[in-house]
N, C-alpha and C positions, 0 to 999 in steps of 0.2 A: 412102241408107244402103247401104254396101257389104256384101257377103256373103262371108265368108272360108272357110266350110266347104266342102270339096270334096264334091260330091254322093255319090260312090261310096265315100268313105273319110273317117273322122274323123281328121284329121291331127295331128301333133305339132309344136309350136313350142318348140324347146329353149332357145336363148339368142341374144341379139344381133339378134333380128328387130325390124324397124321396124313401121310402121303396117299396118292392115288393107289387104290387097290387094297387099302387097309380097311378093317371093319369099323364103320362109323359108330356102331353101337358100343364100341369099346369105351367111349367117353362117358357112357351112362347118362347122357343128356342130349339124346337125339330125338327127332320127331319127324315123321313123314307128313309133310304139309301139302306137297304138290298133288295134282290130280292123277288118278290112275288112268292109264291109257290102255284101251282094249287091245290085246295083242293082234287081233285081225285088222283093226283100224291102223295100228302102228305099221304093220307089214305092208298094207296097201299104200300108206303114206311114203314109205321107203321106196316102193316101186315107182310111185309117181315122181319122187325126187330124182331118181336115177333117169327116168324118161325126160325130165325137164332140163337136165344138164346139156349144154350145147358145146360142140367142138369149137376150138379156138385155133387161130393161126399161131403156131409156136414162135416164129420169128417176130411177128408183130407184138405178141404178148411179152416176149423177152425185151424188145426195144422199149415198150411201154413201161415195163417194170424198172428198167435201168433209168429211164428219164424220171419216173416217179422217185426212185431212190436218190438220184442226185439232187433233185429239187427239194426233197424232204431233208436231205443232209445239209444243203446250203442254208435252208431256213432254220435249221436246228443248232447250228454251230454257235457257240458263245465265243466272241472274238478274244483271242489271246489266251484261251484256256483249252485244256484237253477236253475233247468232245467225242462222243460216239453214239450212234443210233443203230437199231436193227430194223431195216426196212421190212423184212419179212414178218417180224413180230407186230409191227404197227398194222401191216396189211391184214394179218389174220384177225386181229381184234376188230378193226374197222369193217372187214367184210362180214363178220358175224353180225354187226349192227346192220349192214346193208341187206343181209338176208331177211331182216324184219322190216325193211323200209320199202316205200313205194314211190312212184312218180319221180319228181325232180330231186327229192332227198336221196333216193337210191342212185340216180344217175350221177349226181355230183360226187358221190363216194366212189362208184366204180370208175368214173372218168379219171380219178386220181391215179389209178393203176395202169390204165390203158384207155385213152379217150375213144369213145364210140363203142366200147364193148358192152355186152349185156351182163347182168348179175349172174346169169346161168353160166356164162363163159368164165367169169372171174372165179366162181365157186369151183368149176371144173379145174381151173389152174391151181387153186389152193389145195384141192383134193390131191392133185398130182404131186404138188410139192410135199405135202404131208407123207404121201406114200414113198416118194423118192428119198426123203430124209430119213424115214424110218428104216430103209433098207441099207443105210450106210454101214459098212463092215468094220473099218479100221478107225473111224472117227466116231465118238459118241455124240450124237446130235439128237436132242430131245425137244420136241414141241408139244406143249400141252395147252388146251383151251378149257375154259369153264365159264359158266353163267351163274351169277349170284343174284337171287331174287329176294326182295324184302318179303317177310312172311305174310303180311296183310295184302300183298300184291300178287301172291302166288297163284290164286285161282283165276286171275285175269290174263294169264299168259296162254297164247294159242298153242294147242297141242302140236299143230303142224310146224310151228316155229321151233319148239323144243326138239322134235324129231329131226328136223332139218339140221339144226345145230349139232346134234349128235351124229347124224349120218355123214355130213360133209366135214365137220371140223373135229369130230371125236370130243365134243364139248360136254363135260359133266354138268348137270344142273343142280344147283344148291339153293335151297330155301332157308333163310335164316332171319333173325330178328334185327339185323343191322345195328347191333349195339357193340359194346367193346369186345364181347366174345366173338362176334363176326369179324371185327377188325383183326383180332388175334388169329382167327382161322384163315383169313385171306393172307395175312403175312406168313403163316405157316405153309400155306399152299405155295406161295412164291418161293419160300425156302426149300421146300421139298422138290419143286420142279425146276430149280436152278442149281441143284447140288450145293445149296448153302451159299451160293455167290450173291444172291439178293434175298436177304431175310426180312426186309422191311419195306413196305410200299405205302401203307396208309397209317395215319395217326387216329383218324376218326372218319365216320361216314355222316355226311350232312343229312338232316331230317328229310329233305325233299328227294333224296336219291332213292329210286325204286329198283334199279337194275344196274349191275356191274358186269361188264364183259371183260374177261382176262385172257391174255396170252402170255405164256412163259416159253422162252427159247434158251436152250443151254447147249454149249459145245465144249467138249474136252478132246483136244486134238494133239496127239504126240507128233513131233516132227518126224518125217521120214528119215532124216539124218540129224539126230540130236547134236548139239554142240558139245565137243569134248572139253574137258577142263582147261586144256591149254588154249582153247579158243575163247575163253572168257577172261577179259582183261579189264583193269581199272583205267578208265579214260574219262574224258569230259564231254558233256553235251551242252551246246549253246541254246538256251531257251528263247522264247519269243521276245523277252525283254532285253536280250543281248547278254544276259548273265550266264556264266558257266556253272555247270553242276557236275559233281562226281557221280559216275554211273558204272555199272557192270556192263561192259560192251561185249556183244556176241559177234565174233568174227567168223565169216564163212566164205564159201565160194559156190556160186550158183551158175546155172546155165540159161535160165530164162531172163532175158534182158528186154526192157521197154525204153523207148525214147521217142518223144514228140518235141515240138517246138519249144514248149515251156516246162517240160518235166522229164525225168528219167526214173527208172524203177527196176525192181526185180521180183521174182516169184520164188518163195520157199515152200516146198510141198509138205503136207502132212502125210502120215501113214496112209497107204492105199492110193495116194495121188488123185483122189476125187476132189479134195479141197486143198486150198493153199492160202498162204499169207501173201498179199500183194502190197508192196511198198511203193509209194509214189512220192518222189522228192521234187518239189518245184524248183525252178531255176533260182539262183541266189538273189536276183533282183526282185523277185516276187514273194510276198509273204504267203504263208499257208492260207490265211483268211482270204486273200485276194484270189488265190487259186481255187479255193472251194466255191467262192461266189461266181466264178467263171464256169464251173462244172455243169454240163448238161449230159443227158444220156448219150447224145451223139459224140461229145468230146470224150466221154469215158470210153466209148466203143473205139474211137480212134486210138486212144492210148492202149487199150486192150489188144487191138489188132496189130499194134506195132511190135508185138512179141517176136523175138528172134533168139535162136540158139547159136548164133555165129560167134559169140564171145564167151569167154570165161569171166564171170562177174565177181570181183572181190567186194564183199559186203561187210558192213558194220551196222549193228542195230542194238539199241540199249534194251536191257531188261526193264519192263515197266508194269505197273499195276495202278489202276484208278477206276473210279465209278463216276457216273454222270446221270443226271436226271433233269427233266424239263416237262413243262406243261405245253402241249402241242396245239392248243386251240388256235392261236394266231397263225402258226405255220400252216396248218391245214386250211384255215379260212383264206389265207393268201393264195393257196394252191387251187382254190375254187370250191372247196367244201364248206359252203356258207349256211345253207338251209338247215342242215342237221343240228346246228347250234341254236336255232331260234324257235319261236313259237309256231312257225309255219312248218316245222319238221313233220314228216309223215312216216311214223314207225308203226303204222296200223297192222303190219304183218306180225308184230309181236303181240299186240293186245286186241286188235280189232277196232280200237278207238284211237283217235289222234291225241293221245294224252302223254306222250313222251318226247323229249328232245335231249340231245347230248349236252351235259353240263361241262364235262372236262374229259380230255384225253391225256392221261399221265403216261410217261415213258421213263424207264430207269434201266441203265446198263452197267455192266461190269466187265473188265478185261484184265487178264494177267498173262504177259508174254515172258517166258523164261527159257532156261537152257534146254529143257527137255520137251516142253509142250506149250500150247496156248489154251487157256480156259476163258470162255466168254459167256455172258448171259444177258438176257433182256426180259423185261416184263412190261407189258402194255395194258393199261386199264382204261376202258371206255365207260364212263359213269353217266347213266341216263337218268334224267330227272323228270318227275311228273310235272304237268302244267298246273293246277293251282300251280539126143544129139551127136554131131561129128566133133572131132578135135578142133577146138576154136583156133582161129588164126590170129586173133587179137584179144587183148584184155581190156576190160572196162572196170570202172570203180563206181560204186554207189555207197557212200558212207552216210548213214543216217545220224549224223552228229549235230543236226539242227532240226527245227520243226519239219514234220512231214505228215503226209496223208497215208492211211493204210486201209485195207479192206480184207476181209476173210471171204473168199469167193469159191464158187463152184468152178472147177478147172475147165469143164467142157463148155460152159456158157459164159463164164465171167460174171455171173450174177452174184452180187454181194449179199451175204447173210448179215454181216456187220460192216460198218464203214466209219472211220473216225480220224481224228487228228491227234498227234502228239506234239504239244507245244512246250511241255515241261516234263522231264523224266523223273521228277520227284514230287 
């Protein structure tokens, strides 16, 4: 993961800049507008930040993250259509906001991820996730964070907030005029940090928006065992409306099988076996939407813990590609994050004054599952507004020839990076 923030100064990226690490001056239209930070002051702030981080209970945080993921997923699904979110992308963007929040505003955000934990514990968890994902060897997993500041607002941002965002989240800070050139630059940043999978997020920036917090998450994961040509067949998929669609079906044989009272599934590994594709097929009497609405962290763990290698699993899965986007304000409010969206919001850690609240949380995702690999990406934007095995003895079958739920997970923990539904393969 590259780091674009210059240590001694939080720099400005005005227009025409390309990806992280490229020379912003190449556009010929850059200007440093943010305040210089004395190197000694910055170093002292980094030491204090490290000292402020609190240890967390790994199992408690994992369970909290899973519950948050399932609640967020259930609230984000659009009935009858393909849906997908990235819980980790949303968490990174919101926790950057929480790093500048105080009081009940901060508590409501951190409680989303694991009720009763402190901001310092959640930041430590986020830092550990960033470090772990960066170390992935066989799967290309890239997380990038950035903070975009309206130029006239730049000198109001607290130095310690900018240093904290850099130190914990590797977040580059960008000061810009928030005109069409900035819109283009943000869209270019999304394009660069998702390998072109998400090249457009914003059409415009409303006049009252002073700050935009961005996360981009991108995954390029080759299968540990790609499908051979003879395993790709033309078959049909029955969509949520009951209509059949012609698809390229991927036929395989796996060893990790899951079964609970109302769903079965399988695991297909990516190279290195650190990450895998988890397929969850609800029983025929239950729609995908009904299953998703019943999901909790506990129920997901029950499914995950049902994994067994006792069977050889014959599998079918369609090739598919789609993108999904939604505004998450209502979902997050329903989950308890209320104060951040109103005039009582307290983001004084960002500016020192109670003059910001969250206007919008935007989320956009993309996924492509094919014969050789899976590519997936997500972008989350928080817009802040100013106030003015053994040989199996039995065979099982899981044919994904009707709507199903899926997740891309860490194999050791079961924690989903992406989770979605496929209700139509076209």
